Structures are given as C-alpha cells and as structure tokens.
Backbone as a ProteinNet text record, in pm:
[ID]
protein_1_A
[PRIMARY]
XXXXXXXXXXXXXXXXXXXXXXXXXXXXXXXXXXXXXXXXXXXXXXXXXXXXXXXXXXXXXXXXXXXXXXXXXXXXXXXXXXXXXXXXXXXXXXXXXXXXXXXXXXXXXXXXXXXXXXXXXXXXXXXXXXXXXXXXXXXXXXXXXXXXXXXXXXXXXXXXXXXXXXXXXXXXXXXXXXXXXXXXXXXXXXXXXXXXXXXXXXXXXXXXXXXXXXXXXXXXXXXXXXXXXXXXXXXXXXXXXXX
[TERTIARY]
-948	-830.7	-866.7	-832.2	-859	-750.2	-787.2	-691.5	-617.7	-486.6	-412.3	-459	-436.4	-470.1	-378.9	-430.4	-345.3	-240.3	-120.8	-14	-29.3	-88.7	-104.2	-248.8	-292	-424.9	-419.9	-515.9	-517.6	-531.5	-454.6	-463.2	-599.4	-638.1	-768.1	-746.9	-812.5	-805.9	-938.3	-933.4	-1056.9	-1159.4	-1111.3	-1201.6	-1276.3	-1227.9	-1293.7	-1418.3	-1434	-1545.3	-1643.3	-1770.8	-1873.5	-1921.1	-1919.1	-1963.2	-2114.4	-2160.7	-2304.6	-2363.2	-2277.3	-2326.9	-2213.2	-2242.2	-2143.7	-2022.6	-2045.5	-1933.8	-1835.3	-1887.6	-1799.9	-1732.6	-1802.5	-1743	-1623.4	-1634.5	-1523.1	-1404.7	-1431.9	-1324.5	-1254.4	-1332	-1274.4	-1204	-1244.1	-1180.6	-1062.7	-1040.3	-927.2	-796.6	-705.6	-570.7	-471.9	-347.4	-242.2	-199.6	-233.8	-207.6	-71.5	8.3	145.3	168.1	66.2	77	-54.6	-50.4	-172.8	-177.7	-298.4	-320.1	-301.7	-270.1	-253.9	-385.2	-498.7	-629.6	-638.7	-664.2	-670.1	-785.4	-766.4	-872.6	-897.8	-1016.2	-1042.9	-1028.2	-989.2	-976	-1105.9	-1220.8	-1348.3	-1366.7	-1323.1	-1335.8	-1242.5	-1119.5	-1023.8	-1072.9	-1120.8	-1169.6	-1287.9	-1374.7	-1488.8	-1441.1	-1342.9	-1289.2	-1237.3	-1166.1	-1107.5	-1213.7	-1317.4	-1427.2	-1497.8	-1516.7	-1579.2	-1488.2	-1359.8	-1265	-1249.9	-1272	-1258.5	-1365.8	-1462.1	-1559.8	-1505.4	-1380.7	-1318.7	-1317.8	-1319.1	-1313.5	-1188.8	-1203.8	-1092.2	-1112.2	-1016.4	-1028.1	-1054.9	-1162.8	-1210.9	-1215.8	-1238.5	-1255.7	-1134.4	-1014.3	-894	-856	-893.1	-867.3	-720.4	-626.6	-484.9	-424.1	-500.8	-445.2	-422.5	-311.6	-279.1	-226.3	-263.4	-226.4	-173.4	-89.4	-55.3	-96.8	-189.4	-239.1	-174.6	-111	-34.6	-93.8	-94.3	-137.8	-69.3	-80.1	-28.1	121.1	159.2	300.6	367.2	301.1	364.4	395.9	306.7	332.8	450.3	454.7	564.6	698.4	704	829.8	871.6	774.7	804.8	857.5	786.2	827.6	958.2	980.6	1106.8	1224	1204.6	1311.5	1338.4	1233	1250.3	1316.4	1268	1328.1	1473.3	1499.3	1636.4	1728.3	1677.5	1755.8	1789.4	1691.2	1714.8	1818.5	1803	1894.3	2036.6	2048	2180.5	2239.1	2159.4	2206.9	2227.8	2144.7	2166.7	2089.4	1990.6	1914.7	2001.8	2011.5	2100.3	2024.5	1898.6	1821.9	1767.2	1720	1659.2	1509.2	1435.7	1293.2	1271.6	1168.1	1145.8	1057.7	1002	924.9	956.4	951.8	988.5	864.7	867	750.7	752.5	869.9	880.9	975.2	950.2	1046.2	1174.5	1283.3	1410.7	1480.5	1507.1	1479.1	1331.6	1284.6	1148.1	1141.8	1028	1015.6	893.5	884.5	773.2	642.9	527.6	509.5	522.9	555.9	550.4	660.2	778	887.8	859	794.2	761.4	655.9	559	456	518.1	608.2	671.4	757.6	834.4	919.6	836.7	725	643.8	589.6	530.9	474.1	584.6	702.1	812.8	860.7	881.9	931.7	822.7	697.3	588.1	586.3	603.3	604.4	724.6	841.7	961.9	953.6	887.8	870.5	788.3	680.6	597.7	674.5	766.2	843	968.9	996.1	1115	1243.6	1237.2	1356.1	1403.6	1525.4	1582	1664.4	1694	1778.9	1912.7	1954.1	2083.1	2080.2	1967.3	1960.5	1929.1	2029.9	2011.3	1970.7	2018.6	1980.6	1830.7	1777.7	1634.1	1553.9	1606.6	1538.7	1534.6	1646.2	1649.7	1552.3	1542.3	1448.2	1305	1274.5	1139.8	1112.2	1211.3	1193.5	1167.9	1242.7	1221.1	1080.9	1028.8	892.1	793.3	821.4	741	737.9	854.6	866.1	802.6	772.3	697.9	548.4	505.5	363.9	312	400.1	361.1	285.8	326.2	269.3	123.8	76.3	-61.9	-80	-200.5	-225.1	-241.2	-256.6	-269.9	-179.5	-104.8	-22.5	-48.9	-66.7	-84.7	40.5	82.1	184.2	112.7	121.9	43.6	131.8	86.9	165.1	88.9	165.6	105.8	197.5	138.6	216.1	300.7	430.4	520.5	493	411	377.5	268	201.5	92.9	147.2	64.7	104.1	33.2	49.5	7.1	-142.8	-224.3	-367.8	-401.3	-334.6	-360.3	-307.8	-200.6	-150	-249.4	-314.2	-419	-533.4	-573.6	-678.2	-638.4	-512.3	-463.4	-478.4	-452.1	-468.1	-611.4	-707.7	-848.1	-884.7	-825.8	-847.4	-794.8	-674.1	-616	-699.2	-745.3	-831.8	-960.7	-1011.9	-1135.6	-1115	-998.8	-969.7	-972.2	-904.1	-895.3	-1033	-1118.3	-1250.7	-1342	-1333.3	-1412.2	-1369.5	-1239.7	-1189.6	-1246.6	-1245.8	-1300.6	-1447.6	-1520.4	-1663.1	-1687.3	-1585.7	-1595.6	-1517.9	-1478.2	-1408.2	-1262.2	-1206	-1065.2	-983.7	-853.3	-762.2	-658.6	-594.1	-496.8	-378.6	-274.1	-162.2	-101.8	-120.6	-51.2	93	188.6	330.3	409.5	467.4	550	684	725.6	859.4	884.4	780.6	800.5	852.9	822.4	871.5	1022.3	1085.2	1229.6	1308	1237.2	1302.7	1256.8	1262.9	1208.2	1280.4	1412.6	1488.7	1451.5	1450.3	1420.7	1276.5	1182.8	1041.8	1012.9	1074.7	1055.8	1104.3	1217.9	1274.3	1186.5	1138.9	1061.5	922.7	862.4	724.1	712.5	826.3	827	745.7	780.4	711	786.1	712.1	770.4	832.7	935	994.6	896.5	788.1	687.6	605.4	610.4	530.8	618.2	567	631.2	562.8	641.7	586.1	544.1	414.1	359.1	378.4	336.3	342.2	298.4	291.3	231.2	117.9	35.6	-70.4	-93.7	-95.5	-127.6	-276.6	-337.3	-479.3	-494.2	-570.2	-594.7	-667	-651.4	-715.5	-609.9	-636.5	-541.7	-508.1	-379.4	-333.8	-320.5	-415.5	-419.2	-305.8	-235.2	-123.3	3.8	6.3	124.4	129.2	240	251.2	232	283.1	276.1	133.2	38.5	-100.3	-169	-99.6	-156.8	-140	-62.4	-36.6	-165	-186.2	-300.2	-245	-261.2	-206	-302.2	-243.7	-321.5	-347.9	-452.6	-483.3	-509.2	-476.6	-511.3	-659	-739.1	-881.2	-900.6	-1020.4	-1050.4	-1011.6	-1031.2	-1001	-851.9	-769.3	-626.2	-575.1	-655	-608.4	-708.8	-815.2	-919.6	-949	-965.1	-1013.7	-1161.9	-1247.6	-1392	-1436.9	-1510	-1566.1	-1714.2	-1796.1	-1937.4	-2021.9	-1968.4	-2045	-2096.7
-3950.3	-3862.2	-3732.4	-3621.2	-3492.9	-3460.3	-3388.4	-3350.1	-3224.2	-3215	-3094.3	-2974.4	-2856.3	-2735.4	-2724	-2676.1	-2659	-2551.6	-2573.4	-2475.6	-2358.2	-2382.4	-2278	-2274.4	-2157.4	-2142	-2026.3	-2022.6	-1914.6	-1781	-1678.4	-1548.3	-1484.3	-1404.9	-1339.2	-1189.1	-1111.2	-965.5	-912	-793.5	-733.3	-718.2	-690.7	-671.6	-800.1	-914.1	-1041.9	-1062.3	-980.3	-996.1	-880.3	-910.4	-807.6	-778.6	-651.5	-612.8	-622.2	-687.1	-702.5	-588.4	-508.5	-399.9	-299	-191.7	-85.3	-134	-224.8	-276.1	-351	-439.1	-512.7	-419.4	-315.1	-219	-148.5	-115.2	-51.3	-146.1	-272.8	-371.3	-392.6	-409.1	-440.4	-321.4	-200.6	-82.3	-31.7	-89.9	-46.8	-94.6	-1.7	-33.4	51.9	8.5	90.9	195	320	428.7	490.5	510.6	559	692.8	774.6	909.3	980.5	1092	1160.4	1303.3	1353.3	1493.8	1577.4	1707.1	1792.2	1833.7	1790.8	1829.3	1800.4	1901.9	1878.3	1786	1716.7	1637.7	1700.3	1756.9	1827.1	1736.6	1798.2	1721.8	1649.9	1714.8	1652.1	1521.1	1516.4	1393.8	1285.3	1324.3	1226.8	1173.4	1262.2	1219.9	1124.6	1152.9	1064.7	925.5	920.1	791.1	711.1	777.8	708.7	665	745.9	705.8	581.7	579	461.6	339.9	357.7	245.9	190.3	272.6	227.8	127.1	104.6	-1.7	-138.1	-143.6	-271.1	-366.1	-497.2	-595	-574.7	-595.3	-576.9	-671.7	-760.5	-858.6	-794.1	-833.9	-778.4	-626	-569.3	-424.3	-343.6	-398.7	-329.2	-209.7	-212.5	-99.5	-53.9	-134.3	-107	0.8	56.5	152.1	290.4	351.3	490.8	553.3	676.4	740.1	881.5	923.1	1063.5	1098.5	1192.9	1234.1	1366.8	1369.6	1485.4	1543.4	1675	1745.2	1882.5	1950.3	2086.9	2097.8	2207	2233.7	2127.1	2076.6	1969.8	1845.4	1809.7	1695.9	1724.7	1844.2	1879.7	1873.4	1926.8	1924.4	1781.1	1699.5	1561.9	1482.3	1487.2	1402.5	1449	1579.6	1627.7	1587.6	1596.3	1559.2	1409.4	1328.4	1183.5	1136.8	1187.1	1149.9	1196	1314.7	1365.1	1279.2	1234	1145.1	1015.5	960.4	836.6	856.7	961.1	983.6	1012.1	1069	1097.5	977	870.6	750.7	771.2	855.1	891.6	807.1	731	647	530.3	511.1	407.2	291	310.4	204.2	106.8	-6.7	-107.6	-115.4	-179.7	-199.9	-273.8	-235.8	-290.1	-414.4	-448.9	-572.6	-639.9	-770.6	-846.9	-863.3	-801	-804.5	-929.6	-965	-1079.5	-1184.4	-1312.6	-1415.3	-1404.2	-1447.9	-1446.5	-1580.8	-1652.2	-1614.3	-1633.9	-1554.5	-1569.3	-1690.9	-1757.3	-1884.7	-1881.2	-1983.1	-1992.3	-2034	-1989	-1907.8	-1757.4	-1719.2	-1578.4	-1495.1	-1554.1	-1477.1	-1442.1	-1533.3	-1505.9	-1395.9	-1397.9	-1292.9	-1157.2	-1154.5	-1027.9	-975.6	-1063.6	-1021.2	-969.3	-1036.9	-995	-854.9	-826.8	-693.2	-588	-623.3	-528.8	-493.2	-595.2	-568.1	-513.1	-547.9	-483.8	-334.4	-297.9	-157.2	-86	-144.9	-82.3	-70.2	-166.9	-157.5	-37.1	-11.6	105.8	235.7	232.8	352	367.2	268.4	275.9	254.6	171.9	142.4	1.4	-8.8	-137.7	-193.9	-323.2	-387.6	-314	-291.3	-227.6	-76.5	-14.5	132.7	178.7	171.1	194.1	338	433.9	572.8	593.5	534.6	545.8	472	357.4	283.1	363.4	427.9	510.9	627.6	685.5	796.3	750.4	626.6	574.6	549.1	499.8	482.3	617.7	719.7	854	902.7	866.7	901.8	834.7	710.4	641.3	723.1	766.1	836.9	975.4	1021.9	1148	1122	1000.3	962.2	979.5	966.5	979.2	1110.3	1215.5	1350.8	1359.9	1264.1	1269.4	1387.6	1443.9	1556.3	1516.5	1387	1337.7	1215.4	1215.5	1100.5	1055.8	926.5	870	794	811.2	727	643.4	512	419.4	357.5	363.6	320.7	216.1	134.9	39.7	28.2	11.4	-8.9	-135.2	-124.9	-236.8	-358.6	-342.3	-457.1	-544.1	-494.9	-570.6	-692.2	-794.6	-919.9	-938.7	-1056.1	-1077.9	-1055.7	-1084.5	-1063.3	-918.2	-827	-685.4	-638.6	-702.8	-669.9	-715.8	-830.1	-874.8	-774.1	-729.5	-627.2	-502.3	-466.3	-345.6	-358.3	-477.8	-498.5	-477	-522.5	-501.2	-354.4	-282.4	-138	-65.5	-100.6	-36.3	-64.8	-187.5	-220.5	-139.9	-120.1	-43.5	101.8	158.9	295	298.6	202.2	199.8	186.2	102.4	82.4	202	260.3	381.4	494.4	500.4	602.3	580.4	455.5	428.2	465.2	440.7	473	622.5	704	850	902	812	853.3	886.7	843.1	867.3	740.2	758.2	646.1	644.1	528.8	512.3	429.8	431.9	339.3	311.1	190.4	154	119.6	164.1	148.4	103.6	-15.7	-68.5	1.9	72.9	132.8	227.7	290.3	385.5	317.4	189.8	117.7	97.8	123.6	106.6	228.9	332.3	456	500	409.5	441.7	557.2	563.1	668.1	805.6	818.6	948.1	989.5	897.5	932.1	968.1	894.6	931.3	1073.8	1106.8	1240.5	1347.8	1323.9	1425.6	1446	1338.1	1345.8	1331.3	1325.4	1319	1199.8	1083.1	959.1	886.8	835.1	764.1	632.1	589	457.7	345.9	378.8	278.1	234.8	312.1	282.4	228.7	130.8	76.9	137.6	172.7	224.4	105.9	93.5	-19.3	2.7	119.7	150.9	295.9	337.5	465.6	440.9	542.7	532.4	668.7	671.5	792.6	793.9	913.1	929.4	1050.4	1034.7	1146.9	1100.6	1178.8	1148.9	1102.5	994.6	939.6	1039.2	1048	1122.1	1020.3	1021.3	920.6	936.8	1049.2	1070.8	1001.7	952.4	885.4	741.9	705.9	575.1	460.1	474.9	365.4	326.6	417.2	387.7	295.7	261.2	169.3	23.5	-0.8	-139.6	-205.1	-327.9	-407.9	-539.8	-564.8	-686.4	-803.1	-921.8	-1044.9	-1102.2	-1182.3	-1252.8	-1400.6	-1485.7	-1627	-1641	-1710.3	-1726.8	-1818.8	-1817.4	-1890.2	-2037.3	-2100.1	-2242.8	-2270.9	-2167.9	-2185.5	-2176.2	-2124	-2113.2	-2165	-2230.6	-2277.7	-2425	-2501.2	-2638.5	-2636.1	-2665.8	-2664.7	-2805.3	-2811.6	-2938.6	-2919	-3013.5	-3010.3	-2926.6	-2887.9	-2807.5	-2895.4
31.8	30	-42.2	19.7	-43.6	-143.9	-248.2	-350.5	-306.9	-338.5	-302.4	-384	-329.8	-404	-525.4	-638.7	-755.9	-730	-784.8	-766.6	-860.9	-977.4	-1077.9	-1124.4	-1164.6	-1221.5	-1319.2	-1412	-1510.2	-1438.7	-1479	-1412.2	-1432.2	-1335.1	-1336.6	-1321.7	-1405.4	-1397.4	-1345.1	-1285.3	-1234.5	-1346	-1468.2	-1581.5	-1617	-1570.9	-1598.8	-1512.9	-1410.8	-1317.5	-1331.4	-1325.9	-1331.2	-1189.3	-1151.7	-1018.7	-1008	-901.8	-881.5	-799.3	-735.6	-652.3	-630.6	-557.3	-537.1	-457.6	-362.8	-283.4	-371.6	-456.9	-546.6	-646.9	-688.6	-782	-718.4	-590.5	-520.5	-508.3	-478.7	-465.4	-599.6	-705.3	-835.5	-899.5	-862.7	-921.7	-839.2	-721.8	-640.1	-702.6	-719.9	-766.9	-689.4	-687.9	-627.9	-730.8	-705.9	-799.7	-768	-872.1	-854.8	-924.3	-926	-981	-957.9	-883.3	-841.8	-894.6	-912.5	-943.9	-816.6	-831.1	-712.6	-647.9	-702.3	-650.1	-499.9	-417.7	-272.3	-233.3	-123.3	-60.5	75.9	98.8	225.3	347.1	458.6	583	617.5	595.5	630.3	555	429.2	350.7	403.8	436.1	489.8	624	707.6	839	825.1	726.3	703.3	660.2	568.6	525.7	644.2	733.2	847.6	947.9	963.5	1051.1	996.8	864.6	802.4	817.1	787.1	792.4	932.9	1033.2	1171.8	1212.1	1121.9	1144.7	1102.6	1058.4	1020	1139	1111.7	1221.6	1306	1435.9	1528.6	1645.3	1667.2	1774.4	1908.6	1973.2	2100.7	2098.6	1979.3	1960.4	2008	1990.1	2037	1949.6	1819.1	1729.5	1738.1	1689.1	1712.2	1622.9	1531.4	1435.9	1497.2	1454.9	1487.3	1359.6	1334.4	1207.3	1228.2	1135.9	1117.2	975.5	959.6	828.4	790.2	674.7	630.4	501.9	494	372.8	370.4	257.7	248.6	275.5	340.4	366.9	453.6	559.7	637.9	553.9	461.6	374.3	281.9	225.2	135	207.2	327.6	403.2	434.8	473.6	510.7	391.9	279.7	168.4	104.7	102.7	47.7	136.9	268.4	361.4	356.9	348.9	349.1	219.7	106.7	-21	-27.6	25.7	27.2	111.9	226.3	312.5	240	169.8	94.9	-15	-94.1	-205.7	-158.7	-37.7	18	91.9	105.3	174.5	322.8	385	524.6	624.5	580	673.2	718.1	847.4	901.2	963.3	999.8	1063.1	959.3	1005.3	920.3	948.9	856.7	877	1009.4	1082.5	1216.9	1217.5	1105.2	1098.6	965.5	962.9	843.6	756.3	639	549.8	462.5	409.8	320.1	379.6	352.4	394.4	312.3	369.5	298.3	318.5	209.8	70.8	35.4	-60.8	-109.8	-201.8	-206.7	-277.8	-369	-454.1	-549.6	-480.7	-532.3	-652.4	-627.9	-505.2	-465.8	-530.8	-546.2	-604.5	-751	-823.6	-963.4	-974.4	-883.8	-885.2	-856.1	-758.1	-721.9	-836.6	-898.4	-1009.4	-1126.3	-1155.3	-1269.4	-1251.5	-1135.1	-1116.4	-1114.8	-1061.8	-1060.6	-1199.5	-1282.5	-1417	-1508	-1484.6	-1559.1	-1531	-1403.1	-1365.4	-1426.6	-1412.2	-1467.4	-1619	-1683.8	-1827.7	-1867.9	-1793.7	-1820.7	-1797.1	-1700.2	-1665.7	-1749.9	-1835.4	-1918.4	-1841.9	-1736.1	-1654.9	-1688.8	-1738.3	-1775.4	-1660.3	-1668.3	-1568.3	-1558.5	-1434.8	-1413.7	-1410.4	-1442.5	-1441	-1297.8	-1215	-1071.7	-1040.5	-1114.2	-1087.9	-1110	-1216.3	-1242.3	-1135.3	-1091	-985.6	-856.3	-822.4	-701.9	-712.9	-831.9	-851.2	-830	-870.5	-850.8	-703.2	-629.3	-484.6	-418.9	-461	-406.7	-438.2	-555.3	-591.8	-497.6	-460.1	-358	-229.1	-185.9	-57.8	-62.9	-180.7	-196.1	-211.8	-179.7	-190.8	-333.5	-431.7	-572.1	-598	-526.7	-541.6	-497.1	-418.6	-369.1	-274.1	-266.6	-176.9	-30.8	-4.3	133.3	150.8	259.9	292.8	435.1	454.7	587.8	628.5	752	811.8	917.7	903.1	984.9	1092.5	1216.1	1331.6	1413	1484.9	1578.5	1699.6	1815.2	1937.4	1921.1	1947.3	1920.9	2008.6	2113.5	2196.9	2136	2032.3	1969.7	1894.7	1885.3	1822.5	1688.3	1629.2	1492.1	1470.7	1571.7	1556.8	1527.8	1597.2	1575.5	1439.8	1391.8	1258.5	1151.8	1175.2	1083.6	1083.1	1201	1211.1	1133.2	1142	1074.7	923	870.1	726.8	681.9	761.8	727.1	734.9	827.4	839.3	715.1	671.2	553.5	429	413.2	299.7	306	425.5	440.6	399.9	429.6	382.4	230.5	167.9	22.4	-42.8	14.4	-44.8	-19.8	98.3	125.7	32.9	3.5	-89.9	-229.4	-276.4	-409.8	-417.3	-310.4	-309.3	-324.5	-293.7	-307.1	-427.6	-515	-635.2	-614.8	-502.5	-472.5	-494.3	-502.2	-521.4	-409.8	-393.3	-285.5	-333.6	-254.5	-272.6	-136.3	-82.2	41.8	8.8	93.1	60.9	182.3	172.7	281.2	291.4	186.4	183.5	300.3	352.7	461.9	588.4	603.8	721.4	718.4	604.2	591.2	639.3	685.7	726.9	866	964.4	1097	1164.7	1154.9	1223.5	1169.3	1038	976.3	1001.2	986.1	1003.3	1148.8	1241.6	1383.2	1409	1352.9	1374.5	1311.2	1190.6	1119.2	1179.9	1230.9	1279.9	1430.9	1500.3	1647.3	1697	1646.6	1680.3	1791.4	1886.6	1999.8	1956.8	2030.2	2008.6	2042.7	2111.2	2146	2025.9	1916.7	1797.8	1685.1	1612.9	1493.4	1371.4	1271.7	1146.2	1060.9	1038.8	962.6	813.2	764	621.4	602.9	479.3	444.8	347.8	325.5	224.9	161.6	29	-45.5	-76.3	-70.7	-103.4	-195.1	-301.7	-392.4	-517.1	-623.8	-752.3	-851.8	-920.8	-1016.7	-1126.4	-1157.6	-1275.5	-1388.1	-1479.6	-1584.8	-1685.1	-1680.1	-1771.1	-1724	-1600.4	-1546.4	-1597.8	-1661.8	-1727	-1629.3	-1507.7	-1410.1	-1376.8	-1396.9	-1362.3	-1463.3	-1569.8	-1667.8	-1627.2	-1521.8	-1482.8	-1431.4	-1476.6	-1432.2	-1379.9	-1251.8	-1192.2	-1207.7	-1207.7	-1218.1	-1079.1	-1069.8	-946.7	-977.6	-883.6	-894.6	-858.2	-940.3	-907.5	-787.4	-734.1	-610.6	-617.7	-732.8	-744.3	-729.8	-743	-730.6	-588	-495.3	-356.8	-254.1	-301.5	-209.6	-234.7	-128	-136.9	-98.2	-190.9	-168	-124.4	-15.9	30.6	64.5	26.2	60.2	-32.2	-148.1	-243	-355.7
[MASK]
+++++++++++++++++++++++++++++++++++++++++++++++++++++++++++++++++++++++++++++++++++++++++++++++++++++++++++++++++++++++++++++++++++++++++++++++++++++++++++++++++++++++++++++++++++++++++++++++++++++++++++++++++++++++++++++++++++++++++++++++++++

C-alpha cells in the first residue's frame, strides 16, 4: 500500500535554496513585483524576451499565445482609462474564465489568505478599509507603474491543453526577464474587465483575455516588494517511488 501525500510540510523560501546555475538563479530570484521604476525598457529588449519565451513547450507546436504590448503614451492612456473605469464602477461584464474554484477549500484558501494579508500588512491596509483596497486594485490595473504592460489573449475556441501551454509561455517570459535583470508581475485581474479592455484596445470577441503582465525594473522603495512568499517543498506534493 502506498502512503498518502502529506497535507502539510514545512514552508520553503527561495533563500533556502542555493542556485547551481544561471537558470536556477533566474527561477529562484523571480518574484511578482508590485512597484516599478519609470526606467524605459526598449522595444528590442521586449521583443527579444518574447522571442525567447516563444520557445516554451506547445502541444503539436500550436503556439496559442497572442499579445498586445503597451508602452509610452498608449500604455498611459490604457491604464488611466481602465483604473478610472474600475474606480467609477462602470465595468459591467464578468471574468470570462474561472480562475479559482468556488468555494475555495483547504489548503489553498489558507495560502491565498496568508499572501493577501501579508501584502496588505506591508501596505498598511487593515481589514475593512475598502477605499485603500480599491486603490490597490487600481494600482494593479496601472501595471504597478511599470514601463511595459502586456495584455495576453487566447482564441476562445482553445481548450485546457492550450491554456497549460500558455502558462509555460508566461513563465518563460518571467525567467527570460530575470536573466536580463528585469522583473515582472503576471496579473489575473485584467481578465475581470473584458468589456472595457476590448473597447480600449479594439480586441475581437473571438479572443479571451487571459491576464496581464508588467515588465520593468523593481522599485525597491515600494513596501509591497518586500513580500516573500512561501512554497511547499517537493516532499509535500510529490509521491516518490523507486528511489
């Protein structure tokens, strides 16, 4: 009889692991950054990151990813309009894909709550301070002031396999960025505003908004960037046999 996987394990931080090479260093140093410097990132650099990331695994080489890359004045107009729409309560559509199960269950709900309240603690947001919470969501929709914002799209006819491929593509962008000294933050919140984003960016109804991603240089003065998330070690989610 095989033993069940443990439900709990001691938390693991990136600092607990020593990188053996540049690839591992990029993985271990990747974090979701929530405050960026205004330092521009040239189009050539962004295009290079995307070319590298496009080498991500893709079932039968379908390459289901589609992107809109924003910078400069177009990015400023987009994020100001989107954040303004949110703060005014004008978005009427709902998210087009279900990101989390409802109701959420253990151990996932505890992990989600911990990172949420850890973040709010760093930002000085207490329970019930809804105005501050709304301001933070608006900050999300402004790509945390990053100089580059990606809106990620997929043809709505695609199925779960292509969505899995998309996740590997997004991770590849984040790791390629770290290898060049850049930081990122993938954000599901953009999928909650399909009507507004379609209108602002002239996106077809044939495409689903997967998420957004900020790219730039970390602003170390931003309190939210001090957050360090925990991970369950391999023994907590893997059943080893034959070792």
